[in-house]
PyMOL Python script that loads the backbone (N, CA, C, O; Angstrom):
from pymol import cmd

cmd.read_pdbstr("""\
ATOM      1  N   MET A   1      13.102   1.970  -9.707  1.00  0.00           N
ATOM      2  CA  MET A   1      11.842   0.763 -10.112  1.00  0.00           C
ATOM      3  C   MET A   1      10.735   1.368  -9.281  1.00  0.00           C
ATOM      4  O   MET A   1      10.827   2.036  -8.251  1.00  0.00           O
ATOM      5  N   LYS A   2       9.631   0.975  -9.981  1.00  0.00           N
ATOM      6  CA  LYS A   2       8.187   1.315  -9.700  1.00  0.00           C
ATOM      7  C   LYS A   2       7.810   0.282  -9.097  1.00  0.00           C
ATOM      8  O   LYS A   2       8.118  -0.823  -9.543  1.00  0.00           O
ATOM      9  N   ILE A   3       6.804   0.466  -7.558  1.00  0.00           N
ATOM     10  CA  ILE A   3       6.489  -0.645  -6.917  1.00  0.00           C
ATOM     11  C   ILE A   3       5.014  -0.302  -6.842  1.00  0.00           C
ATOM     12  O   ILE A   3       4.723   0.893  -6.901  1.00  0.00           O
ATOM     13  N   ALA A   4       4.064  -1.187  -6.721  1.00  0.00           N
ATOM     14  CA  ALA A   4       3.012  -1.389  -6.144  1.00  0.00           C
ATOM     15  C   ALA A   4       2.640  -1.408  -4.923  1.00  0.00           C
ATOM     16  O   ALA A   4       3.281  -2.301  -4.368  1.00  0.00           O
ATOM     17  N   ILE A   5       1.856  -0.836  -4.107  1.00  0.00           N
ATOM     18  CA  ILE A   5       1.588  -1.542  -3.001  1.00  0.00           C
ATOM     19  C   ILE A   5      -0.059  -1.380  -2.284  1.00  0.00           C
ATOM     20  O   ILE A   5      -0.790  -0.567  -2.850  1.00  0.00           O
ATOM     21  N   GLY A   6      -0.418  -1.855  -1.520  1.00  0.00           N
ATOM     22  CA  GLY A   6      -1.842  -2.023  -1.164  1.00  0.00           C
ATOM     23  C   GLY A   6      -1.754  -3.101   0.260  1.00  0.00           C
ATOM     24  O   GLY A   6      -0.801  -3.787   0.630  1.00  0.00           O
ATOM     25  N   SER A   7      -3.081  -2.953   0.852  1.00  0.00           N
ATOM     26  CA  SER A   7      -2.846  -3.741   1.940  1.00  0.00           C
ATOM     27  C   SER A   7      -4.540  -3.809   2.475  1.00  0.00           C
ATOM     28  O   SER A   7      -5.286  -3.502   1.546  1.00  0.00           O
ATOM     29  N   ASP A   8      -5.260  -4.136   3.732  1.00  0.00           N
ATOM     30  CA  ASP A   8      -6.563  -4.220   4.450  1.00  0.00           C
ATOM     31  C   ASP A   8      -6.376  -3.314   5.176  1.00  0.00           C
ATOM     32  O   ASP A   8      -5.305  -2.796   5.492  1.00  0.00           O
ATOM     33  N   HIS A   9      -7.953  -2.936   5.652  1.00  0.00           N
ATOM     34  CA  HIS A   9      -7.429  -2.162   6.846  1.00  0.00           C
ATOM     35  C   HIS A   9      -6.099  -2.236   8.099  1.00  0.00           C
ATOM     36  O   HIS A   9      -5.358  -1.330   8.482  1.00  0.00           O
ATOM     37  N   VAL A  10      -6.163  -3.662   8.511  1.00  0.00           N
ATOM     38  CA  VAL A  10      -5.559  -3.770   9.590  1.00  0.00           C
ATOM     39  C   VAL A  10      -3.782  -2.904   8.911  1.00  0.00           C
ATOM     40  O   VAL A  10      -3.184  -2.058   9.576  1.00  0.00           O
ATOM     41  N   GLY A  11      -3.343  -3.362   7.658  1.00  0.00           N
ATOM     42  CA  GLY A  11      -1.951  -2.574   7.378  1.00  0.00           C
ATOM     43  C   GLY A  11      -1.846  -1.102   7.227  1.00  0.00           C
ATOM     44  O   GLY A  11      -0.746  -0.550   7.247  1.00  0.00           O
ATOM     45  N   ILE A  12      -3.083  -0.375   7.061  1.00  0.00           N
ATOM     46  CA  ILE A  12      -3.428   0.693   6.842  1.00  0.00           C
ATOM     47  C   ILE A  12      -2.400   1.977   7.542  1.00  0.00           C
ATOM     48  O   ILE A  12      -2.304   3.059   6.963  1.00  0.00           O
ATOM     49  N   GLU A  13      -1.770   1.733   8.662  1.00  0.00           N
ATOM     50  CA  GLU A  13      -1.074   2.318   9.845  1.00  0.00           C
ATOM     51  C   GLU A  13       0.444   2.139   9.490  1.00  0.00           C
ATOM     52  O   GLU A  13       1.147   3.137   9.654  1.00  0.00           O
ATOM     53  N   LEU A  14       1.075   0.927   8.996  1.00  0.00           N
ATOM     54  CA  LEU A  14       2.375   0.503   8.371  1.00  0.00           C
ATOM     55  C   LEU A  14       2.697   1.214   7.110  1.00  0.00           C
ATOM     56  O   LEU A  14       3.764   1.720   6.762  1.00  0.00           O
ATOM     57  N   LYS A  15       1.411   1.141   6.421  1.00  0.00           N
ATOM     58  CA  LYS A  15       1.597   1.520   4.724  1.00  0.00           C
ATOM     59  C   LYS A  15       2.198   2.844   4.407  1.00  0.00           C
ATOM     60  O   LYS A  15       2.587   3.115   3.271  1.00  0.00           O
ATOM     61  N   PRO A  16       2.285   3.790   5.558  1.00  0.00           N
ATOM     62  CA  PRO A  16       2.766   5.179   4.936  1.00  0.00           C
ATOM     63  C   PRO A  16       4.485   5.130   5.145  1.00  0.00           C
ATOM     64  O   PRO A  16       5.315   5.743   4.475  1.00  0.00           O
ATOM     65  N   THR A  17       4.698   4.324   6.141  1.00  0.00           N
ATOM     66  CA  THR A  17       6.188   4.026   6.650  1.00  0.00           C
ATOM     67  C   THR A  17       6.969   3.219   5.492  1.00  0.00           C
ATOM     68  O   THR A  17       7.965   3.685   4.941  1.00  0.00           O
ATOM     69  N   ILE A  18       6.439   2.014   5.194  1.00  0.00           N
ATOM     70  CA  ILE A  18       6.863   1.456   4.376  1.00  0.00           C
ATOM     71  C   ILE A  18       6.936   2.092   2.483  1.00  0.00           C
ATOM     72  O   ILE A  18       7.613   1.633   1.563  1.00  0.00           O
ATOM     73  N   ILE A  19       6.096   3.102   2.479  1.00  0.00           N
ATOM     74  CA  ILE A  19       5.909   4.041   1.369  1.00  0.00           C
ATOM     75  C   ILE A  19       7.117   4.797   1.671  1.00  0.00           C
ATOM     76  O   ILE A  19       8.068   4.468   0.962  1.00  0.00           O
ATOM     77  N   ASP A  20       7.325   5.607   2.421  1.00  0.00           N
ATOM     78  CA  ASP A  20       8.523   6.279   2.719  1.00  0.00           C
ATOM     79  C   ASP A  20       9.897   5.771   2.759  1.00  0.00           C
ATOM     80  O   ASP A  20      10.822   6.523   2.451  1.00  0.00           O
ATOM     81  N   TYR A  21      10.116   4.526   3.123  1.00  0.00           N
ATOM     82  CA  TYR A  21      11.405   3.919   2.913  1.00  0.00           C
ATOM     83  C   TYR A  21      11.290   3.591   1.791  1.00  0.00           C
ATOM     84  O   TYR A  21      12.406   3.648   1.277  1.00  0.00           O
ATOM     85  N   LEU A  22      10.321   3.167   0.868  1.00  0.00           N
ATOM     86  CA  LEU A  22      10.862   2.480  -0.673  1.00  0.00           C
ATOM     87  C   LEU A  22      11.308   4.099  -1.258  1.00  0.00           C
ATOM     88  O   LEU A  22      12.342   4.060  -1.925  1.00  0.00           O
ATOM     89  N   LYS A  23      10.878   5.081  -1.156  1.00  0.00           N
ATOM     90  CA  LYS A  23      10.976   6.369  -1.582  1.00  0.00           C
ATOM     91  C   LYS A  23      12.308   6.758  -1.258  1.00  0.00           C
ATOM     92  O   LYS A  23      12.975   7.316  -2.129  1.00  0.00           O
ATOM     93  N   GLU A  24      12.852   6.516   0.016  1.00  0.00           N
ATOM     94  CA  GLU A  24      13.813   7.048   0.319  1.00  0.00           C
ATOM     95  C   GLU A  24      14.879   6.398  -0.232  1.00  0.00           C
ATOM     96  O   GLU A  24      15.909   7.035  -0.449  1.00  0.00           O
ATOM     97  N   LEU A  25      14.777   4.754  -0.605  1.00  0.00           N
ATOM     98  CA  LEU A  25      15.474   4.146  -1.496  1.00  0.00           C
ATOM     99  C   LEU A  25      15.572   4.140  -2.887  1.00  0.00           C
ATOM    100  O   LEU A  25      16.174   3.315  -3.573  1.00  0.00           O
ATOM    101  N   GLY A  26      14.806   5.323  -3.338  1.00  0.00           N
ATOM    102  CA  GLY A  26      15.105   5.862  -4.906  1.00  0.00           C
ATOM    103  C   GLY A  26      13.777   5.021  -5.845  1.00  0.00           C
ATOM    104  O   GLY A  26      13.534   5.309  -7.017  1.00  0.00           O
ATOM    105  N   HIS A  27      13.164   4.162  -5.208  1.00  0.00           N
ATOM    106  CA  HIS A  27      11.662   3.586  -5.703  1.00  0.00           C
ATOM    107  C   HIS A  27      10.535   4.507  -5.970  1.00  0.00           C
ATOM    108  O   HIS A  27      10.332   5.443  -5.197  1.00  0.00           O
ATOM    109  N   GLU A  28       9.852   4.328  -6.915  1.00  0.00           N
ATOM    110  CA  GLU A  28       8.510   5.142  -7.358  1.00  0.00           C
ATOM    111  C   GLU A  28       7.422   4.099  -6.781  1.00  0.00           C
ATOM    112  O   GLU A  28       7.428   2.911  -7.101  1.00  0.00           O
ATOM    113  N   VAL A  29       6.653   4.571  -6.053  1.00  0.00           N
ATOM    114  CA  VAL A  29       5.481   3.664  -5.360  1.00  0.00           C
ATOM    115  C   VAL A  29       4.170   4.313  -5.498  1.00  0.00           C
ATOM    116  O   VAL A  29       3.840   5.465  -5.214  1.00  0.00           O
ATOM    117  N   GLU A  30       3.446   3.283  -6.021  1.00  0.00           N
ATOM    118  CA  GLU A  30       1.740   3.770  -6.439  1.00  0.00           C
ATOM    119  C   GLU A  30       1.250   2.815  -5.243  1.00  0.00           C
ATOM    120  O   GLU A  30       1.498   1.631  -5.016  1.00  0.00           O
ATOM    121  N   ASP A  31       0.475   3.743  -4.573  1.00  0.00           N
ATOM    122  CA  ASP A  31      -0.572   3.133  -3.646  1.00  0.00           C
ATOM    123  C   ASP A  31      -1.651   3.122  -4.301  1.00  0.00           C
ATOM    124  O   ASP A  31      -2.156   4.022  -4.971  1.00  0.00           O
ATOM    125  N   PHE A  32      -2.126   1.715  -4.026  1.00  0.00           N
ATOM    126  CA  PHE A  32      -3.616   1.131  -4.499  1.00  0.00           C
ATOM    127  C   PHE A  32      -4.428   1.007  -3.133  1.00  0.00           C
ATOM    128  O   PHE A  32      -5.343   0.186  -3.087  1.00  0.00           O
ATOM    129  N   GLY A  33      -4.181   1.660  -2.200  1.00  0.00           N
ATOM    130  CA  GLY A  33      -5.126   1.609  -1.193  1.00  0.00           C
ATOM    131  C   GLY A  33      -5.541   0.745   0.046  1.00  0.00           C
ATOM    132  O   GLY A  33      -5.066  -0.389  -0.017  1.00  0.00           O
ATOM    133  N   PRO A  34      -6.091   0.920   0.844  1.00  0.00           N
ATOM    134  CA  PRO A  34      -7.102   1.522   0.949  1.00  0.00           C
ATOM    135  C   PRO A  34      -6.495   3.087   1.657  1.00  0.00           C
ATOM    136  O   PRO A  34      -5.384   3.394   2.088  1.00  0.00           O
ATOM    137  N   TYR A  35      -7.474   3.672   1.567  1.00  0.00           N
ATOM    138  CA  TYR A  35      -6.888   5.104   2.268  1.00  0.00           C
ATOM    139  C   TYR A  35      -7.726   5.577   3.331  1.00  0.00           C
ATOM    140  O   TYR A  35      -7.870   6.759   3.643  1.00  0.00           O
ATOM    141  N   SER A  36      -8.404   4.336   4.002  1.00  0.00           N
ATOM    142  CA  SER A  36      -8.727   4.819   5.345  1.00  0.00           C
ATOM    143  C   SER A  36      -9.103   3.569   6.366  1.00  0.00           C
ATOM    144  O   SER A  36      -9.385   2.500   5.823  1.00  0.00           O
ATOM    145  N   SER A  37      -9.120   3.629   7.604  1.00  0.00           N
ATOM    146  CA  SER A  37      -9.169   2.412   7.992  1.00  0.00           C
ATOM    147  C   SER A  37     -10.540   1.894   8.657  1.00  0.00           C
ATOM    148  O   SER A  37     -10.906   1.478   9.756  1.00  0.00           O
ATOM    149  N   GLU A  38     -11.140   2.165   7.295  1.00  0.00           N
ATOM    150  CA  GLU A  38     -12.818   1.184   7.549  1.00  0.00           C
ATOM    151  C   GLU A  38     -12.604  -0.143   6.874  1.00  0.00           C
ATOM    152  O   GLU A  38     -12.075  -0.362   5.785  1.00  0.00           O
ATOM    153  N   ARG A  39     -13.183  -1.082   7.842  1.00  0.00           N
ATOM    154  CA  ARG A  39     -13.198  -2.361   7.451  1.00  0.00           C
ATOM    155  C   ARG A  39     -12.987  -3.093   5.988  1.00  0.00           C
ATOM    156  O   ARG A  39     -13.964  -3.228   5.251  1.00  0.00           O
ATOM    157  N   THR A  40     -11.785  -3.526   5.619  1.00  0.00           N
ATOM    158  CA  THR A  40     -11.961  -4.183   3.913  1.00  0.00           C
ATOM    159  C   THR A  40     -11.263  -5.189   4.374  1.00  0.00           C
ATOM    160  O   THR A  40     -10.789  -5.438   5.482  1.00  0.00           O
ATOM    161  N   ASP A  41     -11.269  -6.090   2.706  1.00  0.00           N
ATOM    162  CA  ASP A  41     -10.673  -7.292   2.954  1.00  0.00           C
ATOM    163  C   ASP A  41      -9.414  -7.385   1.945  1.00  0.00           C
ATOM    164  O   ASP A  41      -9.809  -7.324   0.781  1.00  0.00           O
ATOM    165  N   TYR A  42      -8.423  -7.477   2.023  1.00  0.00           N
ATOM    166  CA  TYR A  42      -7.179  -7.604   1.317  1.00  0.00           C
ATOM    167  C   TYR A  42      -7.178  -7.983  -0.080  1.00  0.00           C
ATOM    168  O   TYR A  42      -6.485  -7.361  -0.885  1.00  0.00           O
ATOM    169  N   PRO A  43      -8.198  -9.352  -0.564  1.00  0.00           N
ATOM    170  CA  PRO A  43      -8.209  -9.785  -1.807  1.00  0.00           C
ATOM    171  C   PRO A  43      -8.681  -8.111  -2.706  1.00  0.00           C
ATOM    172  O   PRO A  43      -7.676  -7.507  -3.081  1.00  0.00           O
ATOM    173  N   ILE A  44      -9.358  -7.754  -2.873  1.00  0.00           N
ATOM    174  CA  ILE A  44      -9.715  -6.254  -3.293  1.00  0.00           C
ATOM    175  C   ILE A  44      -8.512  -5.397  -3.466  1.00  0.00           C
ATOM    176  O   ILE A  44      -8.637  -4.643  -4.431  1.00  0.00           O
ATOM    177  N   TYR A  45      -7.489  -5.290  -2.886  1.00  0.00           N
ATOM    178  CA  TYR A  45      -6.306  -4.409  -3.088  1.00  0.00           C
ATOM    179  C   TYR A  45      -5.213  -5.264  -3.622  1.00  0.00           C
ATOM    180  O   TYR A  45      -4.264  -4.782  -4.241  1.00  0.00           O
ATOM    181  N   GLY A  46      -5.363  -6.687  -3.354  1.00  0.00           N
ATOM    182  CA  GLY A  46      -4.254  -7.504  -3.527  1.00  0.00           C
ATOM    183  C   GLY A  46      -4.535  -7.733  -5.522  1.00  0.00           C
ATOM    184  O   GLY A  46      -3.693  -7.904  -6.404  1.00  0.00           O
ATOM    185  N   LYS A  47      -5.986  -7.638  -5.605  1.00  0.00           N
ATOM    186  CA  LYS A  47      -5.848  -7.571  -7.119  1.00  0.00           C
ATOM    187  C   LYS A  47      -5.852  -6.314  -7.983  1.00  0.00           C
ATOM    188  O   LYS A  47      -5.805  -6.361  -9.212  1.00  0.00           O
ATOM    189  N   LYS A  48      -5.915  -5.113  -7.227  1.00  0.00           N
ATOM    190  CA  LYS A  48      -5.476  -3.938  -7.933  1.00  0.00           C
ATOM    191  C   LYS A  48      -3.959  -4.048  -8.068  1.00  0.00           C
ATOM    192  O   LYS A  48      -3.329  -3.686  -9.062  1.00  0.00           O
ATOM    193  N   VAL A  49      -3.438  -4.587  -6.960  1.00  0.00           N
ATOM    194  CA  VAL A  49      -1.525  -4.483  -7.096  1.00  0.00           C
ATOM    195  C   VAL A  49      -1.339  -5.471  -8.447  1.00  0.00           C
ATOM    196  O   VAL A  49      -0.870  -5.052  -9.505  1.00  0.00           O
ATOM    197  N   ALA A  50      -1.719  -6.644  -8.264  1.00  0.00           N
ATOM    198  CA  ALA A  50      -1.310  -7.543  -9.251  1.00  0.00           C
ATOM    199  C   ALA A  50      -1.565  -7.141 -10.652  1.00  0.00           C
ATOM    200  O   ALA A  50      -1.232  -7.882 -11.578  1.00  0.00           O
TER     201      ALA A  50
END
""", "prot")
cmd.dss("prot")
cmd.show_as("cartoon", "prot")
cmd.util.cbc("prot")
cmd.orient("prot")
């Protein structure tokens, strides 16, 4: 299964753990950001994931 993932700046630390877990289960994961802990709002990435 292909899974899209994104977050806001608060979720940036947990996101790699979730991605690794999903990949261990055999899923393909596409990360839509953010890629730094710079303050941002989740709707930006929610739209990209959707």
